[in-house]
C-alpha positions as CSV (number, residue, x, y, z in Angstrom):
1,X,99.7,21.7,173.8
2,X,98.0,19.9,176.3
3,X,94.1,20.4,177.6
4,X,95.0,22.1,180.7
5,X,92.0,24.3,181.3
6,X,93.4,27.8,182.3
7,X,91.7,29.9,184.4
8,X,91.7,33.6,185.6
9,X,92.5,33.2,189.7
10,X,92.7,37.1,190.5
11,X,92.7,40.0,189.3
12,X,93.5,43.8,190.5
13,X,93.6,47.6,188.8
14,X,94.6,50.8,189.6
15,X,92.0,54.1,188.7
16,X,92.6,55.4,185.4
17,X,92.7,59.1,185.0
18,X,95.9,61.2,185.8
19,X,98.7,60.3,188.0
20,X,101.0,63.1,188.1
21,X,102.9,61.6,191.4
22,X,103.4,58.0,189.9
23,X,105.4,56.4,187.8
24,X,104.7,54.0,185.5
25,X,106.8,51.0,187.4
26,X,104.6,52.2,190.6
27,X,101.4,51.8,188.9
28,X,102.5,48.1,187.4
29,X,103.7,47.4,190.6
30,X,100.8,48.1,192.0
31,X,97.9,46.2,190.8
32,X,99.9,43.6,190.7
33,X,100.0,43.5,194.1
34,X,96.3,43.4,194.5
35,X,96.1,40.4,192.2
36,X,98.6,38.6,194.2
37,X,96.2,39.4,197.0
38,X,92.8,39.2,195.4
39,X,94.0,36.1,194.4
40,X,95.1,34.7,198.2
41,X,98.4,33.5,197.1
42,X,102.3,33.5,197.5
43,X,103.6,35.8,195.0
44,X,106.6,33.4,194.8
45,X,104.3,31.1,192.8
46,X,104.1,33.1,189.8
47,X,106.2,31.6,187.0
48,X,106.3,34.2,184.6
49,X,105.2,37.6,183.8
50,X,104.0,39.2,180.5
51,X,103.9,42.6,180.1
52,X,101.6,44.6,177.5
53,X,102.3,48.2,176.7
54,X,102.8,50.5,174.2
55,X,104.8,53.1,175.1
56,X,107.3,51.6,177.8
57,X,109.7,51.6,174.8
58,X,109.4,55.7,174.5
59,X,111.6,58.0,177.0
60,X,112.3,56.8,179.9
61,X,109.7,54.0,180.2
62,X,111.7,51.5,178.5
63,X,112.8,49.6,181.7
64,X,109.1,50.0,183.1
65,X,108.6,45.8,183.0
66,X,111.8,45.3,184.6
67,X,111.5,47.9,187.4
68,X,107.9,46.6,188.1
69,X,109.4,42.9,189.3
70,X,112.1,44.4,191.2
71,X,109.4,47.1,193.2
72,X,107.6,43.6,194.0
73,X,110.5,42.1,195.0
74,X,110.7,39.0,192.2
75,X,113.3,37.6,190.3
76,X,111.0,35.4,187.5
77,X,111.0,35.5,183.2
78,X,109.1,38.7,182.4
79,X,107.8,39.1,178.4
80,X,107.1,42.3,176.9
81,X,104.0,42.2,174.3
82,X,103.4,44.9,172.3
83,X,101.0,45.4,169.9
84,X,99.6,48.7,169.6
85,X,96.3,49.9,171.3
86,X,95.6,46.2,171.9
87,X,98.6,45.1,173.9
88,X,97.2,44.1,177.1
89,X,94.7,41.5,175.5
90,X,98.0,40.4,173.1
91,X,99.8,40.0,176.8
92,X,96.9,38.1,177.9
93,X,96.6,35.8,175.0
94,X,100.4,35.2,175.3
95,X,100.0,34.0,179.0
96,X,97.1,31.5,178.1
97,X,99.4,30.1,175.2
98,X,101.7,29.7,178.1
99,X,99.9,27.7,180.3
100,X,98.1,25.2,177.3
101,X,101.6,24.4,176.9
102,X,102.3,23.1,179.9
103,X,105.2,25.4,179.7
104,X,104.2,27.4,183.1
105,X,101.7,26.8,185.7
106,X,101.0,29.8,187.1
107,X,101.6,33.5,185.2
108,X,100.5,37.1,185.8
109,X,99.7,39.5,182.7
110,X,100.2,43.1,183.8
111,X,99.3,45.8,181.4
112,X,100.3,49.6,182.3
113,X,100.5,53.1,180.7
114,X,101.2,56.6,182.1
115,X,100.1,58.6,178.8
116,X,99.8,62.3,180.8
117,X,103.3,62.4,180.2
118,X,102.8,62.8,176.6
119,X,99.6,64.3,176.3
120,X,101.0,67.8,176.0
121,X,103.3,67.6,174.0
122,X,101.8,66.1,171.2
123,X,103.9,62.9,171.1
124,X,100.2,60.9,172.3
125,X,99.5,61.9,168.2
126,X,102.9,60.5,166.6
127,X,102.4,57.3,169.0
128,X,99.0,56.9,168.0
129,X,100.2,56.8,164.4
130,X,102.0,53.6,164.7
131,X,98.3,52.3,165.3
132,X,98.0,52.8,161.8
133,X,99.2,52.9,158.6
134,X,102.4,54.9,158.6
135,X,103.3,55.7,155.7
136,X,100.0,56.1,153.8
137,X,98.0,58.1,156.6
138,X,100.1,58.9,158.9
139,X,102.0,61.0,157.6
140,X,99.6,61.7,154.4
141,X,98.4,64.1,157.8
142,X,95.5,61.3,158.7
143,X,94.7,61.0,162.4
144,X,93.2,58.2,163.9
145,X,90.0,60.0,164.5
146,X,90.0,61.5,161.0
147,X,90.3,57.8,160.0
148,X,87.1,56.8,162.5
149,X,85.1,60.1,160.7
150,X,85.4,57.3,157.6
151,X,84.5,54.6,159.3
152,X,81.5,56.5,160.9
153,X,80.4,58.5,157.4
154,X,80.3,54.8,155.8
155,X,78.6,53.3,158.0
156,X,76.1,56.6,158.2
157,X,76.1,56.5,154.3
158,X,74.8,52.9,154.1
159,X,73.0,52.1,156.9
160,X,71.7,55.5,157.7
161,X,72.7,55.2,161.0
162,X,72.1,58.8,162.8
163,X,74.0,61.2,165.0
164,X,72.0,60.6,167.7
165,X,72.4,56.8,167.7
166,X,76.0,57.2,167.9
167,X,75.6,59.7,170.9
168,X,73.6,57.3,172.7
169,X,77.2,54.9,173.1
170,X,79.1,57.4,174.7
171,X,75.5,58.5,176.9
172,X,74.7,54.9,178.1
173,X,78.8,54.4,178.6
174,X,79.0,57.3,181.1
175,X,75.7,55.9,182.1
176,X,77.3,52.7,183.3
177,X,80.4,54.0,184.2
178,X,78.9,56.1,187.5
179,X,79.0,52.9,189.5
180,X,82.7,51.8,188.3
181,X,85.5,52.7,191.3
182,X,88.1,52.6,189.1
183,X,86.6,54.6,185.8
184,X,88.6,58.2,185.5
185,X,84.9,59.8,184.6
186,X,82.2,58.4,187.0
187,X,80.0,61.1,185.3
188,X,77.0,60.9,183.5
189,X,77.0,63.3,180.1
190,X,73.4,64.6,178.6
191,X,72.8,63.5,175.5
192,X,72.4,66.5,174.0
193,X,76.3,67.1,175.2
194,X,77.1,65.4,173.0
195,X,74.6,65.9,170.1
196,X,75.3,69.9,170.2
197,X,79.1,69.1,170.5
198,X,81.6,71.2,168.3
199,X,83.0,68.5,165.3
200,X,86.6,67.9,165.7
201,X,86.6,65.6,162.4
202,X,83.0,65.1,160.7
203,X,80.9,63.7,162.5
204,X,82.8,63.4,165.8
205,X,82.7,65.1,168.1
206,X,84.9,66.9,170.7
207,X,83.2,64.8,173.7
208,X,82.8,61.2,171.6
209,X,86.2,59.9,171.8
210,X,88.1,57.8,174.7
211,X,90.6,59.7,176.6
212,X,94.4,58.6,177.2
213,X,95.5,58.5,180.5
214,X,97.7,56.4,183.2
215,X,96.5,53.2,184.7
216,X,97.4,49.8,185.4
217,X,95.5,46.3,185.4
218,X,96.6,42.9,185.9
219,X,95.6,39.5,186.3
220,X,96.8,35.9,187.5
221,X,96.0,32.9,185.1
222,X,96.5,29.2,186.4
223,X,96.4,26.0,185.1
224,X,93.6,23.4,186.7
225,X,96.2,21.4,188.6
226,X,97.7,24.8,190.1
227,X,94.0,25.2,191.3
228,X,93.6,22.3,192.9
229,X,97.1,21.9,194.5
230,X,97.1,26.0,195.6
231,X,94.1,27.8,195.9
232,X,90.6,27.0,198.8
233,X,88.4,28.8,196.5
234,X,86.6,26.5,193.5
235,X,84.5,29.4,192.2
236,X,86.6,30.8,189.2
237,X,86.6,32.1,185.7
238,X,87.3,29.8,183.2
239,X,89.1,31.0,179.6
240,X,87.0,29.6,177.2
241,X,87.8,30.5,173.8
242,X,90.1,33.0,172.4
243,X,90.9,34.7,168.6
244,X,93.3,36.9,167.2
245,X,93.3,38.3,163.4
246,X,94.7,40.9,161.1
247,X,93.5,42.7,158.3
248,X,95.5,45.7,156.1
249,X,96.4,48.8,158.3
250,X,95.5,51.4,155.9
251,X,91.3,51.8,155.5
252,X,92.0,51.5,151.7
253,X,93.5,48.5,151.1
254,X,90.0,47.2,152.9
255,X,87.3,45.2,151.5
256,X,85.0,47.1,153.4
257,X,84.6,50.2,155.3
258,X,81.4,49.3,157.9
259,X,82.9,45.6,158.8
260,X,86.2,45.2,160.9
261,X,87.0,41.6,159.5
262,X,89.7,40.7,161.7
263,X,86.8,40.9,164.5
264,X,84.6,38.4,162.8
265,X,87.2,36.0,162.1
266,X,88.4,36.5,165.8
267,X,85.3,36.1,167.0
268,X,84.2,32.7,164.9
269,X,87.5,31.4,166.1
270,X,86.5,32.0,169.9
271,X,83.2,30.6,169.3
272,X,84.3,27.7,168.0
273,X,86.7,27.1,170.5
274,X,84.7,27.7,173.6
275,X,81.9,25.7,171.5
276,X,79.2,28.6,171.8
277,X,77.6,31.4,170.0
278,X,77.1,35.0,169.8
279,X,73.7,34.4,171.1
280,X,75.2,32.8,174.4
281,X,76.6,36.2,175.6
282,X,74.8,38.1,178.3
283,X,77.7,40.7,178.9
284,X,80.1,42.2,176.9
285,X,83.4,44.6,176.7
286,X,84.1,46.0,173.2
287,X,86.7,48.7,172.1
288,X,84.5,51.9,171.9
289,X,87.4,54.3,171.5
290,X,84.7,56.0,169.3
291,X,81.1,55.4,169.1
292,X,81.2,54.0,165.8
293,X,83.9,51.3,167.1
294,X,81.3,50.1,169.8
295,X,78.6,49.9,167.1
296,X,80.6,47.8,164.5
297,X,81.4,45.7,167.5
298,X,78.6,44.7,168.1
299,X,77.8,43.9,164.2
300,X,80.7,41.9,164.0
301,X,80.5,39.8,166.7
302,X,77.2,38.7,165.8
303,X,75.3,40.0,168.2
304,X,73.2,41.8,166.1
305,X,72.7,41.9,161.9
306,X,75.1,43.9,160.2
307,X,73.7,47.6,159.9
308,X,71.1,47.3,162.4
309,X,73.9,48.3,165.6
310,X,72.8,51.8,165.5
311,X,69.3,50.9,165.7
312,X,70.0,48.4,168.5
313,X,71.5,51.2,170.9
314,X,68.4,53.6,170.1
315,X,66.0,50.6,171.6
316,X,68.1,49.9,174.4
317,X,69.1,46.5,173.5
318,X,72.8,47.0,174.7
319,X,71.6,48.7,177.8
320,X,72.4,46.6,181.4
321,X,70.1,43.7,181.7
322,X,68.8,44.4,178.2
323,X,69.5,41.7,175.1
324,X,73.0,42.0,175.6
325,X,74.6,44.1,178.0
326,X,77.7,46.0,176.6
327,X,80.3,47.7,178.2
328,X,79.1,47.6,181.7
329,X,82.1,49.0,183.3
330,X,81.8,52.1,181.3
331,X,84.5,51.3,178.4
332,X,87.2,52.9,177.0
333,X,85.0,56.1,177.0
334,X,84.2,56.1,180.3
335,X,87.0,53.9,182.3
336,X,89.6,55.9,180.0
337,X,92.0,54.3,177.6
338,X,95.7,53.6,179.0
339,X,96.2,51.8,176.1
340,X,98.3,48.8,177.2
341,X,95.7,48.5,180.6
342,X,92.8,48.6,178.7
343,X,92.1,45.0,177.0
344,X,93.2,44.0,180.6
345,X,90.5,46.0,182.4
346,X,88.0,44.8,180.0
347,X,88.7,41.3,181.4
348,X,88.3,42.6,184.9
349,X,84.9,43.4,184.3
350,X,83.7,40.1,183.0
351,X,85.4,38.3,185.5
352,X,83.5,40.6,188.0
353,X,80.7,39.8,186.2
354,X,80.8,36.4,186.1
355,X,81.2,36.4,189.9
356,X,78.5,38.3,190.8
357,X,81.2,41.0,191.9
358,X,80.3,43.8,189.8
359,X,77.8,45.8,192.7
360,X,75.6,48.3,191.3
361,X,76.6,47.1,187.2
362,X,75.5,43.6,187.9
363,X,73.8,41.6,185.0
364,X,71.2,39.2,185.9
365,X,72.2,36.4,183.5
366,X,76.1,36.0,183.6
367,X,76.8,32.9,182.2
368,X,79.4,33.8,179.8
369,X,81.5,36.9,178.7
370,X,83.5,38.3,175.9
371,X,86.0,41.2,175.5
372,X,87.2,42.8,172.2
373,X,90.1,44.3,172.2
374,X,91.2,46.4,168.7
375,X,94.6,47.8,167.2
376,X,93.8,51.5,165.5
377,X,91.1,51.3,163.3
378,X,90.9,47.4,163.7
379,X,93.9,45.9,161.9
380,X,94.3,43.9,164.8
381,X,91.4,42.5,166.9
382,X,91.3,39.9,170.0
383,X,88.8,38.3,171.2
384,X,87.9,36.3,174.4
385,X,85.3,34.3,175.6
386,X,84.6,33.0,179.4
387,X,83.0,31.2,181.7
388,X,82.3,30.3,185.2
389,X,83.3,27.2,186.8
390,X,83.7,25.2,189.7
391,X,87.3,23.1,189.9
392,X,87.2,19.5,191.5
393,X,89.4,19.8,194.8
């Protein structure tokens, strides 16, 4: 592996939501071509595409990657990456390694799902069953929601985390999402609505989980040599560090229900590679598919001591321009969660923050940013660290 720095030189995404009139490939093509335009790059300079998606092998979506590059009039290598709900982040890390290895100088990463095709048919629960232990959990009647309910109860029992602290997570994220034009829900939801909602799996309320929707997002990664030779702009986001770790799929095999060890290990690896610590991170996008997901993340990433995540949220330490700005995009909860596109959309938010393009969501201090995307209940975790750098011409 060479020592080439890796930069994000372009980004683009569709609005997340319900796109009944569009195919998965058309969503992916839209995001990719927007990325090419954003990068001010000739598309023929892209040497390969890494494609992240969970459900592209289901029914008619099997050829969505190939359809996407044909619709963009490209004829380049395509590699599909599937890592459940973390497929986008997994594709991103594979693309990074493709450039660091010296095999490629310019790679596009695309993530897409069209989940509205599956929600009404109840197929979505079976798809999500592939992200947890299929034999010991899904076939025994457990769902992703019921398993997150167990994680929530464990944290509440061990650390006295309250329902109000949990409800403050989606309340904050919806407030952030109001200013994200690509978010599915650009609307604030009062705290009381979360607290008074019907419990769907005690203590999780009906408005707590992120929604499964349609959408696509894309990035273009390039080496420093490619940037110097082909781009006019020199104010770019650099990929400083990344980490990936795994744990047992089944909750009953794990050492703890109040910590995601995969996130802890992946974060340590990412910080070590970047040469920074958690204290240096100003803004982060974390996997808040359920409120406890964000609370576990901000603890396991080292932003707050174990057990104090709920209190940190209650004290406003995760709001925009607070101690560490968490999910400024609105997170999975407000932006929506089209699995394969989610990890890439998280990175796009960090890119816009670090380059001062986040408009009303913009944080004042933006030296370093981080993303965390997980599979299922955290059996795999992908953590990425980013910074801003000027490239010498």
